[in-house]
C-alpha positions as CSV (number, residue, x, y, z in Angstrom):
1,M,90.0,24.3,132.9
2,V,86.4,25.1,131.9
3,K,84.0,22.0,132.0
4,P,81.0,21.6,129.6
5,V,77.7,23.0,131.0
6,I,76.0,19.6,130.6
7,G,78.7,18.1,132.6
8,S,78.1,20.6,135.4
9,L,74.5,19.5,135.8
10,G,73.7,17.7,138.9
11,G,72.0,14.4,139.2
12,S,68.6,16.1,139.8
13,Q,68.9,18.3,136.7
14,R,69.7,15.2,134.5
15,V,66.7,13.4,135.8
16,L,64.5,16.4,135.0
17,S,65.9,16.7,131.5
18,R,65.3,13.1,130.8
19,L,61.6,13.4,132.0
20,L,61.2,16.4,129.7
21,L,62.4,14.5,126.7
22,L,60.2,11.5,127.5
23,A,57.2,13.9,127.8
24,L,58.0,15.4,124.4
25,G,58.3,11.9,123.0
26,V,54.8,10.9,124.4
27,V,53.2,14.0,123.0
28,T,54.6,13.3,119.7
29,V,53.3,9.7,119.6
30,V,49.9,10.4,121.1
31,T,48.9,13.3,119.0
32,P,48.7,11.2,115.7
33,R,46.7,8.4,117.5
34,V,44.0,11.0,118.7
35,A,43.6,12.1,115.0
36,W,43.4,8.5,113.8
37,A,40.5,7.8,116.3
38,E,38.7,10.9,115.1
39,D,39.0,9.7,111.5
40,E,37.7,6.4,112.2
41,E,34.6,7.8,113.8
42,D,33.9,10.3,111.0
43,G,35.5,8.4,108.1
44,D,32.4,7.0,106.6
45,A,30.6,10.4,106.5
46,E,33.7,12.6,105.5
47,D,35.7,10.6,103.1
48,G,33.7,7.4,102.4
49,G,36.2,5.0,104.4
50,A,38.2,4.4,107.5
51,D,41.6,4.7,106.1
52,G,42.4,7.9,107.9
53,G,43.4,9.6,104.7
54,D,42.8,13.2,103.9
55,A,39.5,14.0,102.1
56,D,39.8,14.7,98.5
57,P,37.8,17.9,97.9
58,E,37.3,17.0,94.2
59,D,35.8,13.6,95.0
60,P,31.9,13.8,95.4
61,G,32.0,10.8,97.6
62,D,34.0,12.7,100.2
63,E,31.1,15.0,101.2
64,P,27.8,14.0,102.7
65,E,24.9,14.0,100.2
66,D,22.2,16.5,100.8
67,P,18.8,14.9,99.8
68,K,17.5,18.4,98.7
69,E,20.3,18.5,96.0
70,Q,19.6,15.0,94.6
71,P,17.8,14.8,91.2
72,A,14.0,13.9,91.3
73,I,14.8,10.7,89.3
74,T,17.2,8.0,90.5
75,S,19.3,5.4,88.7
76,G,17.1,3.4,86.3
77,G,14.4,6.1,86.2
78,L,12.6,5.1,89.5
79,F,11.0,7.5,91.8
80,T,10.5,7.2,95.6
81,M,7.7,8.4,97.6
82,R,9.8,11.5,98.6
83,T,10.6,12.3,94.9
84,Y,7.3,11.3,93.3
85,P,6.3,14.1,90.8
86,I,3.5,16.5,91.3
87,N,3.4,16.9,87.5
88,E,1.3,13.9,86.3
89,L,3.1,13.7,83.0
90,Q,6.3,13.0,84.8
91,R,4.9,10.0,86.7
92,P,5.8,6.6,85.7
93,L,3.3,4.3,84.2
94,T,3.9,1.7,86.9
95,L,4.3,2.4,90.5
96,T,7.6,2.2,92.3
97,Q,8.1,-0.9,94.6
98,K,6.0,-0.8,97.8
99,I,4.1,2.3,96.9
100,T,0.3,2.0,97.2
101,Q,-2.3,4.2,95.5
102,L,-5.9,4.3,96.4
103,R,-8.7,6.3,94.7
104,L,-12.2,6.9,96.0
105,G,-14.9,8.4,93.8
106,I,-18.4,9.5,94.3
107,G,-20.6,10.2,91.2
108,T,-24.0,11.2,90.1
109,D,-26.0,10.9,86.8
110,L,-26.3,14.1,84.9
111,S,-28.3,12.8,82.0
112,A,-30.9,15.1,80.4
113,K,-33.9,13.6,82.0
114,T,-32.5,11.8,85.1
115,A,-30.0,14.2,86.6
116,F,-29.2,13.5,90.3
117,E,-31.6,10.6,90.4
118,F,-28.8,7.9,90.3
119,F,-25.5,7.8,92.3
120,G,-22.5,5.6,92.1
121,V,-19.3,4.8,94.2
122,S,-16.0,3.6,93.1
123,L,-12.8,2.4,94.8
124,D,-9.5,1.6,92.9
125,A,-6.2,0.3,94.1
126,R,-2.7,0.0,92.7
127,Y,0.3,-1.5,94.4
128,G,3.9,-1.5,93.3
129,Y,4.9,-5.1,93.7
130,K,8.2,-4.4,91.8
131,D,9.5,-1.2,90.3
132,N,8.2,-2.2,87.0
133,F,5.2,-4.6,87.9
134,T,1.9,-3.0,89.4
135,I,-1.0,-5.0,90.9
136,L,-4.4,-3.5,90.1
137,G,-7.9,-3.9,91.6
138,G,-11.1,-2.1,91.8
139,F,-14.9,-2.0,92.4
140,S,-17.6,0.4,91.2
141,G,-21.3,0.5,91.7
142,D,-23.3,2.7,89.2
143,Y,-26.8,4.0,89.0
144,N,-27.8,3.1,92.6
145,F,-25.8,-0.2,92.3
146,K,-28.0,-1.6,89.5
147,G,-24.8,-1.9,87.6
148,F,-21.3,-2.9,89.0
149,N,-17.8,-3.8,88.0
150,I,-15.3,-5.8,90.0
151,S,-11.8,-6.2,88.5
152,A,-8.3,-7.4,89.4
153,G,-5.1,-7.7,87.4
154,F,-1.6,-6.5,86.7
155,E,0.4,-4.0,84.6
156,G,4.0,-4.6,83.7
157,S,6.7,-2.6,81.9
158,L,7.8,-3.7,78.5
159,A,9.7,-0.4,78.0
160,Y,9.9,1.5,81.2
161,D,7.7,4.5,81.5
162,L,6.8,4.2,77.7
163,F,5.0,1.0,76.9
164,D,3.4,-1.5,79.3
165,I,1.2,-4.6,79.1
166,R,-2.0,-4.8,81.2
167,L,-4.1,-7.9,81.9
168,Q,-7.2,-7.5,84.0
169,A,-10.1,-9.8,84.8
170,R,-13.6,-8.2,85.2
171,I,-17.0,-9.2,86.4
172,Y,-19.5,-6.8,85.0
173,R,-23.2,-6.1,84.9
174,A,-24.5,-3.2,82.8
175,A,-27.2,-0.8,84.1
176,I,-30.2,-0.4,81.8
177,V,-33.1,1.8,82.7
178,S,-35.7,4.3,81.4
179,D,-35.7,7.8,82.3
180,L,-38.9,7.2,84.3
181,D,-37.1,4.4,86.4
182,D,-40.3,2.4,86.0
183,G,-38.5,-0.9,85.5
184,A,-39.0,-0.7,81.6
185,P,-35.8,-0.7,79.6
186,P,-35.1,2.2,77.3
187,F,-36.3,2.2,73.7
188,V,-35.8,4.0,70.4
189,G,-38.9,5.0,68.4
190,E,-42.2,6.3,69.2
191,P,-43.2,5.4,72.8
192,D,-45.9,2.8,73.6
193,E,-48.6,5.0,75.3
194,S,-50.3,1.9,76.8
195,A,-47.1,0.9,78.6
196,N,-45.9,4.5,79.4
197,E,-49.1,6.4,79.9
198,G,-48.6,10.2,79.5
199,T,-45.0,10.1,78.3
200,T,-43.6,12.0,75.5
201,G,-40.3,11.8,73.7
202,V,-37.8,8.9,73.8
203,P,-36.5,7.4,77.1
204,T,-32.6,7.5,76.5
205,N,-30.8,6.6,79.8
206,F,-29.5,3.7,81.8
207,A,-30.2,1.9,85.0
208,A,-32.0,-1.5,85.7
209,G,-30.1,-4.7,85.1
210,A,-28.8,-6.8,82.3
211,G,-26.9,-10.1,82.8
212,T,-23.6,-10.5,84.5
213,Q,-20.5,-11.1,82.3
214,F,-17.1,-12.4,82.9
215,S,-14.3,-10.9,80.8
216,V,-10.6,-10.4,80.6
217,D,-9.3,-7.1,79.3
218,L,-6.0,-6.8,77.4
219,G,-4.2,-3.6,76.9
220,F,-0.9,-2.1,76.1
221,P,-0.8,1.4,77.9
222,F,1.4,3.8,76.0
223,R,2.4,7.2,76.7
224,Y,4.4,9.6,74.4
225,A,5.4,13.2,75.7
226,A,5.3,15.3,72.6
227,T,6.3,18.4,74.7
228,P,6.9,18.8,78.6
229,Q,3.3,19.8,78.8
230,I,1.5,17.6,76.3
231,A,1.4,13.8,76.0
232,I,-0.5,11.2,74.0
233,I,-1.9,8.3,75.9
234,A,-3.3,5.2,74.2
235,L,-4.3,1.6,74.4
236,E,-5.1,1.3,78.2
237,T,-7.5,-1.3,76.7
238,L,-7.2,-3.0,73.3
239,M,-9.7,-5.8,73.5
240,S,-11.9,-7.7,75.9
241,I,-12.2,-11.5,75.8
242,D,-15.8,-12.4,76.8
243,F,-16.5,-15.8,78.3
244,N,-20.4,-15.7,78.3
245,S,-23.1,-13.6,76.6
246,I,-25.5,-11.4,78.3
247,K,-29.0,-10.4,77.2
248,R,-31.3,-7.6,78.0
249,G,-35.0,-7.8,79.1
250,D,-37.0,-11.0,79.4
251,G,-34.6,-13.1,77.3
252,G,-37.3,-14.2,74.9
253,G,-37.0,-14.3,71.2
254,A,-34.7,-16.3,68.9
255,G,-32.2,-17.6,71.5
256,N,-28.6,-16.6,70.7
257,N,-29.4,-14.9,67.5
258,L,-31.0,-11.8,69.1
259,E,-30.1,-8.6,67.6
260,S,-27.6,-6.4,69.3
261,C,-29.2,-3.8,71.7
262,F,-26.7,-1.2,70.1
263,A,-27.8,-1.8,66.5
264,V,-28.4,1.5,64.6
265,P,-32.1,2.0,64.0
266,A,-33.4,1.6,60.4
267,N,-36.5,3.3,58.9
268,G,-37.6,4.5,62.3
269,K,-37.7,1.0,63.8
270,G,-35.5,0.3,66.8
271,V,-34.3,-2.8,68.5
272,D,-36.7,-4.6,70.8
273,P,-35.3,-3.8,74.3
274,N,-36.8,-6.7,75.9
275,N,-35.3,-9.1,73.3
276,C,-31.7,-8.2,72.5
277,T,-28.2,-9.2,73.1
278,E,-26.2,-6.8,75.4
279,D,-22.9,-8.5,74.5
280,G,-22.2,-11.8,72.9
281,A,-19.6,-14.5,74.0
282,K,-17.0,-13.2,71.5
283,P,-14.0,-11.0,71.9
284,D,-14.7,-7.2,71.7
285,L,-12.4,-4.7,70.2
286,A,-11.9,-1.7,72.6
287,P,-9.0,0.6,71.7
288,S,-8.6,3.7,73.6
289,L,-6.9,7.1,72.8
290,G,-6.5,10.4,74.7
291,I,-4.5,13.4,75.2
292,A,-3.1,14.8,78.5
293,S,-1.8,18.2,79.3
294,N,-0.1,19.9,82.3
295,P,-0.4,23.6,81.9
296,I,1.1,24.0,85.4
297,P,2.7,21.2,87.4
298,Q,-0.2,21.0,89.9
299,L,-3.0,20.9,87.2
300,S,-3.6,18.2,84.7
301,L,-6.3,18.1,81.9
302,V,-7.1,14.8,80.1
303,L,-9.4,14.0,77.3
304,F,-10.0,10.3,76.7
305,A,-12.3,8.2,74.4
306,Q,-12.7,4.6,73.7
307,L,-14.2,2.6,70.8
308,Q,-16.1,-0.3,71.9
309,I,-17.0,-2.7,69.1
310,R,-18.9,-5.7,70.6
311,D,-18.2,-9.1,69.1
312,F,-15.9,-7.4,66.5
313,D,-18.9,-6.6,64.5
314,T,-18.1,-3.3,62.9
315,T,-21.3,-2.8,61.2
316,N,-23.3,-1.4,63.9
317,Q,-22.5,-2.9,67.3
318,F,-20.3,-0.2,68.7
319,T,-20.4,2.7,71.3
320,I,-18.0,5.5,72.0
321,P,-17.7,6.4,75.7
322,A,-15.5,9.4,76.5
323,T,-14.2,11.1,79.5
324,A,-13.0,14.6,80.3
325,R,-11.0,15.0,83.6
326,I,-9.5,17.8,85.5
327,Q,-7.1,17.0,88.4
328,F,-5.3,19.1,91.1
329,S,-2.2,17.7,92.9
330,P,-1.2,19.9,96.0
331,N,1.7,17.5,96.8
332,Q,3.3,14.1,96.0
333,K,0.8,12.1,98.1
334,L,-2.6,13.6,97.1
335,D,-4.8,14.2,94.0
336,I,-8.3,15.7,93.7
337,G,-10.1,15.4,90.5
338,L,-13.4,15.8,88.6
339,E,-14.5,13.6,85.7
340,F,-17.3,14.0,83.2
341,K,-18.2,10.9,81.4
342,F,-20.2,10.6,78.3
343,L,-21.6,7.1,77.9
344,N,-21.9,7.1,74.1
345,L,-21.0,9.7,71.6
346,K,-22.0,7.6,68.7
347,P,-24.9,9.3,66.9
348,I,-28.2,7.4,67.5
349,D,-29.6,7.9,64.0
350,P,-26.7,9.1,61.7
351,D,-28.8,8.7,58.5
352,G,-31.7,10.8,59.7
353,E,-34.2,7.8,59.0
354,G,-35.2,7.3,62.7
355,P,-37.5,9.1,64.9
356,T,-37.2,12.8,65.2
357,E,-37.0,12.8,69.0
358,A,-33.8,10.6,69.0
359,P,-31.5,11.5,71.9
360,S,-28.4,13.7,71.5
361,P,-25.0,11.8,71.8
362,I,-24.2,13.9,74.8
363,D,-27.5,13.2,76.6
364,Q,-26.1,10.3,78.5
365,R,-23.6,11.7,80.9
366,F,-22.2,11.1,84.4
367,M,-20.1,13.1,86.9
368,N,-17.6,11.7,89.3
369,L,-15.7,13.5,92.1
370,Y,-12.6,11.5,93.4
371,V,-9.7,11.7,95.8
372,Q,-6.5,9.8,95.1
373,A,-3.7,9.1,97.7
374,R,-0.3,7.5,97.7
375,Y,1.7,6.2,100.7
């Protein structure tokens, strides 16, 4: 009689076979546990969870995000420092939260008769307190610090990256000087030979001091990109609320009824520069308008003008300062720029009734070189 093979195995063989079966069982149980441990370690990076499931190749959350492949603009239209645009027209009107921007400028007078005789320094700061709320501050000293401007305020979004509101307090002193820097204020009309012996022509430029004025500027900064390279910018200022009046010269004359220093001359007779009002204690209208262009991302060109109507007197108390600016941005953190400022483009004698030697509207000009950094 033939017995089954298994039955012919001895005791030692039976023990060996049982050990082999046990080993196979252990391998079967241990192998998935090792895979489970690996999934737990890499789950967050590979499949966005620790459930040990297979990654879905069609689910974008299953793959790690490459920062280089992310769009320059994040949810809500907010930039980070890493994605801050080089192209100025793509930059938001308000800074992103916790980004600081500082601008340092050094300038000189380039006016017709006083070029490089007067210098100025400016420092402006912007801080993103919130993504749509920026704190503003600045200081400037012009014409060898005979004039200065100290300001502080805020800018907040009404429609993000399109329309803001800006409120900025300002302590300001105008600079008023003759082209000879002899302490005499500028004048329009024939020069007084006894006071300015040997002079000819008409002094036209600024730099000696008027009074100090406290004002609050209100603006609604607006930017509309007509094309990717051209945008309209407007209303950085709309009006200034003055809390005191300032006068030029010795302050004599008819008290608060002094004529404006910016009144248009009539019949060849100008305003007495020693008895005139630089700015009264009434609100001033000061709308601004400009156009900006980015022919290439690193280069921006801006033309900007403002209409300043003191005390809302539209008859003759107005000036038109303007600025032309070119700016180069090598990276997201740095800008280098050059500004040409024209202090008043308003014709001095539009009717031709004043002195023949009246200055040109572009005679009063200033150049400013600046560096702007963000961090």
